[in-house]
C-alpha positions in Angstrom: 47.9 24.0 -64.0 44.5 25.2 -62.7 41.3 25.7 -64.6 40.0 29.2 -64.5 36.3 29.5 -63.8 34.8 32.9 -64.5 32.7 34.6 -61.9 29.2 35.2 -63.4 27.9 38.5 -62.0 24.2 38.5 -62.1 24.1 42.3 -62.0 25.8 42.6 -65.3 23.1 40.8 -67.3 21.8 42.8 -70.2 18.4 42.9 -71.8 18.0 42.6 -75.6 14.9 43.2 -77.7 14.5 41.4 -81.1 11.8 42.1 -83.6 10.7 38.9 -85.2 8.8 40.5 -88.1 9.8 38.9 -91.4 12.6 36.8 -89.8 13.0 33.0 -90.5 12.1 31.1 -87.3 15.2 28.8 -87.2 17.7 31.7 -87.7 16.0 33.7 -85.0 15.9 30.7 -82.6 19.7 30.1 -83.0 20.5 33.7 -82.3 18.2 33.8 -79.2 19.6 30.5 -77.9 23.2 31.8 -78.2 22.4 35.0 -76.3 20.5 33.1 -73.6 23.5 30.7 -73.1 26.1 33.5 -73.2 28.0 32.2 -76.2 28.5 35.7 -77.4 30.6 36.6 -74.3 34.2 35.9 -73.6 33.3 34.4 -70.2 31.2 31.6 -71.8 31.4 28.4 -69.8 29.3 25.4 -70.9 28.0 24.5 -67.4 27.3 28.0 -66.2 24.5 30.4 -66.9 26.3 33.5 -68.2 23.7 34.7 -70.7 21.5 37.7 -71.0 17.7 38.3 -71.1 16.0 38.3 -74.5 12.6 39.8 -75.3 11.1 38.8 -78.7 8.3 41.0 -80.0 6.0 40.5 -83.1 6.0 36.7 -82.6 3.0 36.3 -84.9 4.9 37.7 -87.9 7.8 35.2 -87.9 8.3 33.4 -91.2 8.7 29.7 -91.9 10.2 28.5 -95.2 8.8 25.9 -97.6 5.4 24.3 -96.8 6.0 24.1 -93.0 3.0 26.3 -92.3 0.7 23.5 -93.2 2.9 20.3 -93.2 4.8 20.7 -89.9 3.0 19.3 -86.8 3.7 19.6 -83.1 2.7 16.7 -80.9 1.6 16.8 -77.3 0.9 13.7 -75.2 -1.4 13.6 -72.2 0.0 10.4 -70.8 -3.2 8.4 -71.4 -3.7 5.8 -74.2 -4.7 7.6 -77.3 -3.8 10.9 -75.7 -1.7 12.3 -78.6 -2.7 15.6 -80.1 -1.2 17.1 -83.2 -1.2 20.8 -84.0 -0.1 22.4 -87.3 2.0 25.6 -87.3 -1.0 27.5 -88.8 -3.2 26.5 -85.8 -0.5 27.3 -83.3 0.1 30.7 -84.9 -3.6 31.5 -84.7 -3.9 30.6 -81.0 -0.5 31.0 -79.3 2.1 32.5 -81.7 4.5 32.9 -78.8 4.8 29.1 -78.6 6.4 28.9 -82.1 9.5 30.8 -80.9 9.5 29.3 -77.4 9.5 25.7 -78.8 12.1 26.4 -81.4 14.5 28.0 -78.8 13.7 25.2 -76.3 15.0 22.7 -78.8 18.3 24.5 -79.0 19.2 24.9 -75.3 20.6 22.0 -73.1 18.0 19.4 -72.1 18.8 19.6 -68.3 18.3 21.9 -65.3 20.5 24.5 -67.0 18.2 24.6 -70.0 15.2 25.2 -67.7 16.9 28.2 -66.1 17.9 29.6 -69.5 14.3 29.5 -70.7 13.1 31.6 -67.8 15.2 34.5 -69.3 13.2 34.3 -72.6 10.2 36.6 -72.9 8.1 36.3 -76.1 5.2 38.7 -77.0 2.6 38.8 -79.7 2.6 42.5 -80.5 5.1 45.4 -80.6 4.7 46.3 -76.9 6.3 44.6 -74.0 6.4 45.3 -70.2 10.2 45.3 -69.9 11.0 48.9 -70.9 12.2 49.7 -67.3 15.2 47.4 -67.9 16.2 49.6 -70.8 16.7 46.8 -73.4 19.1 47.2 -76.3 17.7 46.6 -79.8 19.2 43.7 -81.7 18.9 43.2 -85.4 18.1 39.5 -86.2 20.0 37.5 -88.8 17.9 37.4 -92.0 
């Protein structure tokens, strides 16, 4: 008995646009991560990149439930002693709202070389406009 490995055709990758306005961050990140991995396709294979490109617009209008806007903190470490920096969601939203969605999706893809490749297919933008209209992306409705 042989294991069937699907051929992943890079020309058949689709582009999807998701509007993040009023959508809960975690629910959006799950949907984006599934599309990036290709879990919505019948040719899904865990160790292959069979996913599509995802463009997320209106990143600054994503919603967090509870008191996460002020209580949740993101940590970054410089590598030096005492080099820890903590940033709240409100501060991150004010300076780089794209990073909210990027970090949430990064936590939901594999933590290896495959995950790094998958994240290159994620494009997140602040406003309504994006430079990927030439790829004719299909509009997706996010899970509420």
